PyMOL CGO cylinders between C-alpha atoms (Angstrom):
from pymol import cmd
from pymol.cgo import CYLINDER

trace = [
    CYLINDER, 0.00, 0.00, 0.00, 1.26, 3.49, -0.87, 0.3, 1, 1, 1, 1, 1, 1,
    CYLINDER, 1.26, 3.49, -0.87, 1.03, 6.52, 1.42, 0.3, 1, 1, 1, 1, 1, 1,
    CYLINDER, 1.03, 6.52, 1.42, 1.40, 10.19, 0.56, 0.3, 1, 1, 1, 1, 1, 1,
    CYLINDER, 1.40, 10.19, 0.56, 3.22, 11.87, 3.41, 0.3, 1, 1, 1, 1, 1, 1,
    CYLINDER, 3.22, 11.87, 3.41, 4.34, 15.37, 4.20, 0.3, 1, 1, 1, 1, 1, 1,
    CYLINDER, 4.34, 15.37, 4.20, 7.16, 16.25, 6.55, 0.3, 1, 1, 1, 1, 1, 1,
    CYLINDER, 7.16, 16.25, 6.55, 9.68, 18.99, 7.19, 0.3, 1, 1, 1, 1, 1, 1,
    CYLINDER, 9.68, 18.99, 7.19, 13.27, 17.93, 6.58, 0.3, 1, 1, 1, 1, 1, 1,
    CYLINDER, 13.27, 17.93, 6.58, 16.04, 20.30, 7.61, 0.3, 1, 1, 1, 1, 1, 1,
    CYLINDER, 16.04, 20.30, 7.61, 13.57, 23.18, 7.61, 0.3, 1, 1, 1, 1, 1, 1,
    CYLINDER, 13.57, 23.18, 7.61, 12.11, 22.43, 4.16, 0.3, 1, 1, 1, 1, 1, 1,
    CYLINDER, 12.11, 22.43, 4.16, 8.55, 21.19, 3.68, 0.3, 1, 1, 1, 1, 1, 1,
    CYLINDER, 8.55, 21.19, 3.68, 8.74, 17.93, 1.73, 0.3, 1, 1, 1, 1, 1, 1,
    CYLINDER, 8.74, 17.93, 1.73, 6.25, 15.42, 0.42, 0.3, 1, 1, 1, 1, 1, 1,
    CYLINDER, 6.25, 15.42, 0.42, 6.75, 11.85, -0.77, 0.3, 1, 1, 1, 1, 1, 1,
    CYLINDER, 6.75, 11.85, -0.77, 4.87, 8.73, -1.68, 0.3, 1, 1, 1, 1, 1, 1,
    CYLINDER, 4.87, 8.73, -1.68, 6.10, 5.73, 0.25, 0.3, 1, 1, 1, 1, 1, 1,
    CYLINDER, 6.10, 5.73, 0.25, 5.25, 2.05, 0.51, 0.3, 1, 1, 1, 1, 1, 1,
    CYLINDER, 5.25, 2.05, 0.51, 3.89, 0.90, 3.88, 0.3, 1, 1, 1, 1, 1, 1,
    CYLINDER, 3.89, 0.90, 3.88, 7.15, -0.95, 4.57, 0.3, 1, 1, 1, 1, 1, 1,
    CYLINDER, 7.15, -0.95, 4.57, 9.56, 1.85, 3.60, 0.3, 1, 1, 1, 1, 1, 1,
    CYLINDER, 9.56, 1.85, 3.60, 11.89, 2.73, 6.43, 0.3, 1, 1, 1, 1, 1, 1,
    CYLINDER, 11.89, 2.73, 6.43, 12.66, 6.36, 7.17, 0.3, 1, 1, 1, 1, 1, 1,
    CYLINDER, 12.66, 6.36, 7.17, 16.36, 5.84, 6.46, 0.3, 1, 1, 1, 1, 1, 1,
    CYLINDER, 16.36, 5.84, 6.46, 15.52, 4.63, 2.94, 0.3, 1, 1, 1, 1, 1, 1,
    CYLINDER, 15.52, 4.63, 2.94, 13.16, 7.55, 2.32, 0.3, 1, 1, 1, 1, 1, 1,
    CYLINDER, 13.16, 7.55, 2.32, 15.94, 9.95, 3.32, 0.3, 1, 1, 1, 1, 1, 1,
    CYLINDER, 15.94, 9.95, 3.32, 18.67, 8.27, 1.28, 0.3, 1, 1, 1, 1, 1, 1,
    CYLINDER, 18.67, 8.27, 1.28, 16.87, 6.94, -1.77, 0.3, 1, 1, 1, 1, 1, 1,
    CYLINDER, 16.87, 6.94, -1.77, 13.98, 9.34, -2.37, 0.3, 1, 1, 1, 1, 1, 1,
    CYLINDER, 13.98, 9.34, -2.37, 15.26, 12.58, -0.84, 0.3, 1, 1, 1, 1, 1, 1,
    CYLINDER, 15.26, 12.58, -0.84, 18.96, 12.11, -1.67, 0.3, 1, 1, 1, 1, 1, 1,
    CYLINDER, 18.96, 12.11, -1.67, 20.11, 12.82, 1.88, 0.3, 1, 1, 1, 1, 1, 1,
    CYLINDER, 20.11, 12.82, 1.88, 22.88, 10.25, 1.99, 0.3, 1, 1, 1, 1, 1, 1,
    CYLINDER, 22.88, 10.25, 1.99, 24.56, 11.61, 5.11, 0.3, 1, 1, 1, 1, 1, 1,
    CYLINDER, 24.56, 11.61, 5.11, 22.28, 9.37, 7.14, 0.3, 1, 1, 1, 1, 1, 1,
    CYLINDER, 22.28, 9.37, 7.14, 24.09, 6.05, 6.92, 0.3, 1, 1, 1, 1, 1, 1,
    CYLINDER, 24.09, 6.05, 6.92, 22.77, 2.50, 6.92, 0.3, 1, 1, 1, 1, 1, 1,
    CYLINDER, 22.77, 2.50, 6.92, 25.13, 0.63, 9.19, 0.3, 1, 1, 1, 1, 1, 1,
    CYLINDER, 25.13, 0.63, 9.19, 23.59, -2.48, 10.64, 0.3, 1, 1, 1, 1, 1, 1,
    CYLINDER, 23.59, -2.48, 10.64, 19.94, -2.26, 9.56, 0.3, 1, 1, 1, 1, 1, 1,
    CYLINDER, 19.94, -2.26, 9.56, 18.98, -3.57, 13.00, 0.3, 1, 1, 1, 1, 1, 1,
    CYLINDER, 18.98, -3.57, 13.00, 19.17, -0.48, 15.27, 0.3, 1, 1, 1, 1, 1, 1,
    CYLINDER, 19.17, -0.48, 15.27, 22.43, -1.57, 16.92, 0.3, 1, 1, 1, 1, 1, 1,
    CYLINDER, 22.43, -1.57, 16.92, 24.96, 0.91, 15.53, 0.3, 1, 1, 1, 1, 1, 1,
    CYLINDER, 24.96, 0.91, 15.53, 23.28, 4.35, 15.43, 0.3, 1, 1, 1, 1, 1, 1,
    CYLINDER, 23.28, 4.35, 15.43, 24.76, 5.42, 12.07, 0.3, 1, 1, 1, 1, 1, 1,
    CYLINDER, 24.76, 5.42, 12.07, 21.22, 6.24, 10.88, 0.3, 1, 1, 1, 1, 1, 1,
    CYLINDER, 21.22, 6.24, 10.88, 20.32, 8.51, 13.82, 0.3, 1, 1, 1, 1, 1, 1,
    CYLINDER, 20.32, 8.51, 13.82, 18.22, 11.60, 13.00, 0.3, 1, 1, 1, 1, 1, 1,
    CYLINDER, 18.22, 11.60, 13.00, 16.22, 14.08, 15.05, 0.3, 1, 1, 1, 1, 1, 1,
    CYLINDER, 16.22, 14.08, 15.05, 12.51, 13.32, 14.68, 0.3, 1, 1, 1, 1, 1, 1,
    CYLINDER, 12.51, 13.32, 14.68, 10.40, 16.03, 16.29, 0.3, 1, 1, 1, 1, 1, 1,
    CYLINDER, 10.40, 16.03, 16.29, 13.44, 16.89, 18.38, 0.3, 1, 1, 1, 1, 1, 1,
    CYLINDER, 13.44, 16.89, 18.38, 14.23, 13.39, 19.60, 0.3, 1, 1, 1, 1, 1, 1,
    CYLINDER, 14.23, 13.39, 19.60, 17.16, 11.29, 18.44, 0.3, 1, 1, 1, 1, 1, 1,
    CYLINDER, 17.16, 11.29, 18.44, 15.84, 8.15, 16.75, 0.3, 1, 1, 1, 1, 1, 1,
    CYLINDER, 15.84, 8.15, 16.75, 17.40, 5.41, 14.69, 0.3, 1, 1, 1, 1, 1, 1,
    CYLINDER, 17.40, 5.41, 14.69, 15.78, 5.91, 11.30, 0.3, 1, 1, 1, 1, 1, 1,
    CYLINDER, 15.78, 5.91, 11.30, 16.18, 2.22, 10.43, 0.3, 1, 1, 1, 1, 1, 1,
    CYLINDER, 16.18, 2.22, 10.43, 13.50, 1.47, 13.05, 0.3, 1, 1, 1, 1, 1, 1,
    CYLINDER, 13.50, 1.47, 13.05, 10.93, 4.06, 11.95, 0.3, 1, 1, 1, 1, 1, 1,
    CYLINDER, 10.93, 4.06, 11.95, 8.50, 3.54, 9.11, 0.3, 1, 1, 1, 1, 1, 1,
    CYLINDER, 8.50, 3.54, 9.11, 8.51, 6.52, 6.77, 0.3, 1, 1, 1, 1, 1, 1,
    CYLINDER, 8.51, 6.52, 6.77, 4.69, 6.68, 6.88, 0.3, 1, 1, 1, 1, 1, 1,
    CYLINDER, 4.69, 6.68, 6.88, 4.90, 7.14, 10.66, 0.3, 1, 1, 1, 1, 1, 1,
    CYLINDER, 4.90, 7.14, 10.66, 6.88, 10.34, 10.09, 0.3, 1, 1, 1, 1, 1, 1,
    CYLINDER, 6.88, 10.34, 10.09, 3.95, 11.99, 8.30, 0.3, 1, 1, 1, 1, 1, 1,
    CYLINDER, 3.95, 11.99, 8.30, 3.61, 15.52, 9.66, 0.3, 1, 1, 1, 1, 1, 1,
    CYLINDER, 3.61, 15.52, 9.66, 6.90, 15.32, 11.56, 0.3, 1, 1, 1, 1, 1, 1,
    CYLINDER, 6.90, 15.32, 11.56, 9.94, 17.55, 11.56, 0.3, 1, 1, 1, 1, 1, 1,
    CYLINDER, 9.94, 17.55, 11.56, 13.31, 15.92, 10.89, 0.3, 1, 1, 1, 1, 1, 1,
    CYLINDER, 13.31, 15.92, 10.89, 16.88, 17.12, 11.15, 0.3, 1, 1, 1, 1, 1, 1,
    CYLINDER, 16.88, 17.12, 11.15, 19.54, 15.05, 9.42, 0.3, 1, 1, 1, 1, 1, 1,
    CYLINDER, 19.54, 15.05, 9.42, 23.28, 15.58, 9.52, 0.3, 1, 1, 1, 1, 1, 1,
    CYLINDER, 23.28, 15.58, 9.52, 22.90, 17.75, 6.40, 0.3, 1, 1, 1, 1, 1, 1,
    CYLINDER, 22.90, 17.75, 6.40, 20.73, 20.10, 8.46, 0.3, 1, 1, 1, 1, 1, 1,
    CYLINDER, 20.73, 20.10, 8.46, 23.27, 20.71, 11.22, 0.3, 1, 1, 1, 1, 1, 1,
    CYLINDER, 23.27, 20.71, 11.22, 25.55, 23.02, 9.26, 0.3, 1, 1, 1, 1, 1, 1,
    CYLINDER, 25.55, 23.02, 9.26, 27.36, 23.45, 6.02, 0.3, 1, 1, 1, 1, 1, 1,
    CYLINDER, 27.36, 23.45, 6.02, 30.87, 23.92, 4.71, 0.3, 1, 1, 1, 1, 1, 1,
    CYLINDER, 30.87, 23.92, 4.71, 32.11, 27.19, 6.15, 0.3, 1, 1, 1, 1, 1, 1,
    CYLINDER, 32.11, 27.19, 6.15, 29.22, 27.30, 8.65, 0.3, 1, 1, 1, 1, 1, 1,
    CYLINDER, 29.22, 27.30, 8.65, 29.64, 24.25, 10.87, 0.3, 1, 1, 1, 1, 1, 1,
    CYLINDER, 29.64, 24.25, 10.87, 27.48, 23.73, 13.92, 0.3, 1, 1, 1, 1, 1, 1,
    CYLINDER, 27.48, 23.73, 13.92, 29.35, 23.78, 17.25, 0.3, 1, 1, 1, 1, 1, 1,
    CYLINDER, 29.35, 23.78, 17.25, 29.11, 19.98, 17.38, 0.3, 1, 1, 1, 1, 1, 1,
    CYLINDER, 29.11, 19.98, 17.38, 30.58, 19.59, 13.89, 0.3, 1, 1, 1, 1, 1, 1,
    CYLINDER, 30.58, 19.59, 13.89, 33.33, 22.07, 14.73, 0.3, 1, 1, 1, 1, 1, 1,
    CYLINDER, 33.33, 22.07, 14.73, 34.03, 20.20, 17.97, 0.3, 1, 1, 1, 1, 1, 1,
    CYLINDER, 34.03, 20.20, 17.97, 34.54, 16.97, 16.04, 0.3, 1, 1, 1, 1, 1, 1,
    CYLINDER, 34.54, 16.97, 16.04, 36.90, 18.83, 13.68, 0.3, 1, 1, 1, 1, 1, 1,
    CYLINDER, 36.90, 18.83, 13.68, 38.85, 20.54, 16.45, 0.3, 1, 1, 1, 1, 1, 1,
    CYLINDER, 38.85, 20.54, 16.45, 39.18, 17.49, 18.68, 0.3, 1, 1, 1, 1, 1, 1,
    CYLINDER, 39.18, 17.49, 18.68, 39.62, 14.83, 15.98, 0.3, 1, 1, 1, 1, 1, 1,
    CYLINDER, 39.62, 14.83, 15.98, 36.41, 13.05, 16.97, 0.3, 1, 1, 1, 1, 1, 1,
    CYLINDER, 36.41, 13.05, 16.97, 36.29, 10.94, 13.85, 0.3, 1, 1, 1, 1, 1, 1,
    CYLINDER, 36.29, 10.94, 13.85, 38.41, 8.51, 11.94, 0.3, 1, 1, 1, 1, 1, 1,
    CYLINDER, 38.41, 8.51, 11.94, 36.76, 6.68, 9.07, 0.3, 1, 1, 1, 1, 1, 1,
    CYLINDER, 36.76, 6.68, 9.07, 33.65, 8.86, 9.44, 0.3, 1, 1, 1, 1, 1, 1,
    CYLINDER, 33.65, 8.86, 9.44, 31.02, 6.18, 8.98, 0.3, 1, 1, 1, 1, 1, 1,
    CYLINDER, 31.02, 6.18, 8.98, 29.50, 6.59, 12.43, 0.3, 1, 1, 1, 1, 1, 1,
    CYLINDER, 29.50, 6.59, 12.43, 30.03, 10.35, 12.48, 0.3, 1, 1, 1, 1, 1, 1,
    CYLINDER, 30.03, 10.35, 12.48, 26.60, 11.48, 11.18, 0.3, 1, 1, 1, 1, 1, 1,
    CYLINDER, 26.60, 11.48, 11.18, 24.83, 9.47, 13.87, 0.3, 1, 1, 1, 1, 1, 1,
    CYLINDER, 24.83, 9.47, 13.87, 27.28, 10.66, 16.52, 0.3, 1, 1, 1, 1, 1, 1,
    CYLINDER, 27.28, 10.66, 16.52, 26.77, 14.29, 15.47, 0.3, 1, 1, 1, 1, 1, 1,
    CYLINDER, 26.77, 14.29, 15.47, 23.00, 13.94, 15.71, 0.3, 1, 1, 1, 1, 1, 1,
    CYLINDER, 23.00, 13.94, 15.71, 23.18, 12.11, 19.06, 0.3, 1, 1, 1, 1, 1, 1,
    CYLINDER, 23.18, 12.11, 19.06, 25.52, 14.80, 20.41, 0.3, 1, 1, 1, 1, 1, 1,
    CYLINDER, 25.52, 14.80, 20.41, 23.20, 17.55, 19.16, 0.3, 1, 1, 1, 1, 1, 1,
    CYLINDER, 23.20, 17.55, 19.16, 20.26, 15.84, 20.85, 0.3, 1, 1, 1, 1, 1, 1,
    CYLINDER, 20.26, 15.84, 20.85, 22.24, 15.60, 24.06, 0.3, 1, 1, 1, 1, 1, 1,
    CYLINDER, 22.24, 15.60, 24.06, 23.10, 19.31, 23.96, 0.3, 1, 1, 1, 1, 1, 1,
    CYLINDER, 23.10, 19.31, 23.96, 19.46, 20.18, 23.24, 0.3, 1, 1, 1, 1, 1, 1,
    CYLINDER, 19.46, 20.18, 23.24, 18.52, 18.43, 26.47, 0.3, 1, 1, 1, 1, 1, 1,
    CYLINDER, 18.52, 18.43, 26.47, 21.63, 19.32, 28.49, 0.3, 1, 1, 1, 1, 1, 1,
    CYLINDER, 21.63, 19.32, 28.49, 23.77, 22.24, 27.26, 0.3, 1, 1, 1, 1, 1, 1,
    CYLINDER, 23.77, 22.24, 27.26, 26.52, 21.57, 29.83, 0.3, 1, 1, 1, 1, 1, 1,
    CYLINDER, 26.52, 21.57, 29.83, 26.87, 17.80, 30.27, 0.3, 1, 1, 1, 1, 1, 1,
    CYLINDER, 26.87, 17.80, 30.27, 29.50, 16.16, 32.44, 0.3, 1, 1, 1, 1, 1, 1,
    CYLINDER, 29.50, 16.16, 32.44, 31.71, 13.47, 30.90, 0.3, 1, 1, 1, 1, 1, 1,
    CYLINDER, 31.71, 13.47, 30.90, 29.52, 10.61, 32.15, 0.3, 1, 1, 1, 1, 1, 1,
    CYLINDER, 29.52, 10.61, 32.15, 26.43, 12.35, 30.79, 0.3, 1, 1, 1, 1, 1, 1,
    CYLINDER, 26.43, 12.35, 30.79, 28.12, 12.67, 27.40, 0.3, 1, 1, 1, 1, 1, 1,
    CYLINDER, 28.12, 12.67, 27.40, 29.03, 9.00, 27.41, 0.3, 1, 1, 1, 1, 1, 1,
    CYLINDER, 29.03, 9.00, 27.41, 25.48, 8.09, 28.41, 0.3, 1, 1, 1, 1, 1, 1,
    CYLINDER, 25.48, 8.09, 28.41, 24.03, 10.41, 25.74, 0.3, 1, 1, 1, 1, 1, 1,
    CYLINDER, 24.03, 10.41, 25.74, 26.08, 8.69, 23.04, 0.3, 1, 1, 1, 1, 1, 1,
    CYLINDER, 26.08, 8.69, 23.04, 25.15, 5.15, 24.09, 0.3, 1, 1, 1, 1, 1, 1,
    CYLINDER, 25.15, 5.15, 24.09, 23.68, 3.24, 21.19, 0.3, 1, 1, 1, 1, 1, 1,
    CYLINDER, 23.68, 3.24, 21.19, 26.02, 4.90, 18.69, 0.3, 1, 1, 1, 1, 1, 1,
    CYLINDER, 26.02, 4.90, 18.69, 28.92, 2.61, 17.95, 0.3, 1, 1, 1, 1, 1, 1,
    CYLINDER, 28.92, 2.61, 17.95, 32.33, 3.50, 16.56, 0.3, 1, 1, 1, 1, 1, 1,
    CYLINDER, 32.33, 3.50, 16.56, 34.77, 0.79, 15.58, 0.3, 1, 1, 1, 1, 1, 1,
    CYLINDER, 34.77, 0.79, 15.58, 37.70, 3.13, 14.94, 0.3, 1, 1, 1, 1, 1, 1,
    CYLINDER, 37.70, 3.13, 14.94, 38.10, 5.26, 18.06, 0.3, 1, 1, 1, 1, 1, 1,
    CYLINDER, 38.10, 5.26, 18.06, 38.25, 4.67, 21.78, 0.3, 1, 1, 1, 1, 1, 1,
    CYLINDER, 38.25, 4.67, 21.78, 35.45, 7.26, 22.18, 0.3, 1, 1, 1, 1, 1, 1,
    CYLINDER, 35.45, 7.26, 22.18, 37.66, 9.63, 24.20, 0.3, 1, 1, 1, 1, 1, 1,
    CYLINDER, 37.66, 9.63, 24.20, 38.11, 12.03, 21.27, 0.3, 1, 1, 1, 1, 1, 1,
    CYLINDER, 38.11, 12.03, 21.27, 34.35, 11.88, 20.60, 0.3, 1, 1, 1, 1, 1, 1,
    CYLINDER, 34.35, 11.88, 20.60, 33.62, 12.77, 24.23, 0.3, 1, 1, 1, 1, 1, 1,
    CYLINDER, 33.62, 12.77, 24.23, 36.16, 15.61, 24.03, 0.3, 1, 1, 1, 1, 1, 1,
    CYLINDER, 36.16, 15.61, 24.03, 34.49, 16.82, 20.83, 0.3, 1, 1, 1, 1, 1, 1,
    CYLINDER, 34.49, 16.82, 20.83, 31.10, 17.05, 22.53, 0.3, 1, 1, 1, 1, 1, 1,
    CYLINDER, 31.10, 17.05, 22.53, 32.66, 18.74, 25.55, 0.3, 1, 1, 1, 1, 1, 1,
    CYLINDER, 32.66, 18.74, 25.55, 34.31, 21.28, 23.18, 0.3, 1, 1, 1, 1, 1, 1,
    CYLINDER, 34.31, 21.28, 23.18, 30.93, 21.93, 21.53, 0.3, 1, 1, 1, 1, 1, 1,
    CYLINDER, 30.93, 21.93, 21.53, 29.29, 22.50, 24.90, 0.3, 1, 1, 1, 1, 1, 1,
    CYLINDER, 29.29, 22.50, 24.90, 32.01, 24.98, 25.85, 0.3, 1, 1, 1, 1, 1, 1,
    CYLINDER, 32.01, 24.98, 25.85, 32.00, 26.79, 22.49, 0.3, 1, 1, 1, 1, 1, 1,
    CYLINDER, 32.00, 26.79, 22.49, 28.41, 27.54, 21.70, 0.3, 1, 1, 1, 1, 1, 1,
    CYLINDER, 28.41, 27.54, 21.70, 26.57, 24.30, 22.17, 0.3, 1, 1, 1, 1, 1, 1,
    CYLINDER, 26.57, 24.30, 22.17, 23.55, 26.59, 22.22, 0.3, 1, 1, 1, 1, 1, 1,
    CYLINDER, 23.55, 26.59, 22.22, 24.30, 27.16, 18.53, 0.3, 1, 1, 1, 1, 1, 1,
    CYLINDER, 24.30, 27.16, 18.53, 23.44, 23.52, 17.96, 0.3, 1, 1, 1, 1, 1, 1,
    CYLINDER, 23.44, 23.52, 17.96, 20.23, 24.14, 19.84, 0.3, 1, 1, 1, 1, 1, 1,
    CYLINDER, 20.23, 24.14, 19.84, 19.46, 27.29, 17.86, 0.3, 1, 1, 1, 1, 1, 1,
    CYLINDER, 19.46, 27.29, 17.86, 20.14, 25.61, 14.50, 0.3, 1, 1, 1, 1, 1, 1,
    CYLINDER, 20.14, 25.61, 14.50, 18.02, 22.59, 15.36, 0.3, 1, 1, 1, 1, 1, 1,
    CYLINDER, 18.02, 22.59, 15.36, 15.21, 24.80, 16.67, 0.3, 1, 1, 1, 1, 1, 1,
    CYLINDER, 15.21, 24.80, 16.67, 15.39, 26.98, 13.58, 0.3, 1, 1, 1, 1, 1, 1,
    CYLINDER, 15.39, 26.98, 13.58, 14.92, 23.85, 11.51, 0.3, 1, 1, 1, 1, 1, 1,
    CYLINDER, 14.92, 23.85, 11.51, 11.94, 22.79, 13.60, 0.3, 1, 1, 1, 1, 1, 1,
    CYLINDER, 11.94, 22.79, 13.60, 13.55, 20.12, 15.74, 0.3, 1, 1, 1, 1, 1, 1,
    CYLINDER, 13.55, 20.12, 15.74, 12.04, 21.34, 19.02, 0.3, 1, 1, 1, 1, 1, 1,
    CYLINDER, 12.04, 21.34, 19.02, 8.39, 22.21, 19.37, 0.3, 1, 1, 1, 1, 1, 1,
]
cmd.load_cgo(trace, "trace")
């Protein structure tokens, strides 16, 4: 069965026709061309597909696209752009919070979600906020330092950008 849905993605009203079984990650990648959201495990274990759905971090491989009808989404493409990085993106750049980069989009979204809820998290809160997002390349310390850097250097900018794009109601 096909469904016509409407949603806001990175601040832009979007419509699509999706099959009942289409996952949100596939809508984003295949129909909308937003390939920053990665398919890692296809079973919700790795977090590479994490997006903000109505302001909450969700693994888009576990959400049916039709269930996102009327929702507001922020993908990694909505966090910032070349020359205008969000504080979280800049933190990952400054503190070398990535290696191969495959997990990075999900980590960036999870970190943004954390800073939306807690603009000044302690180290343990950062680690807890990133649980469910796996990285096979790093020991996570640089990722934690990246989020800490973002919190100290305008983490509210991540909040403002996500709110501007409709992530928080």
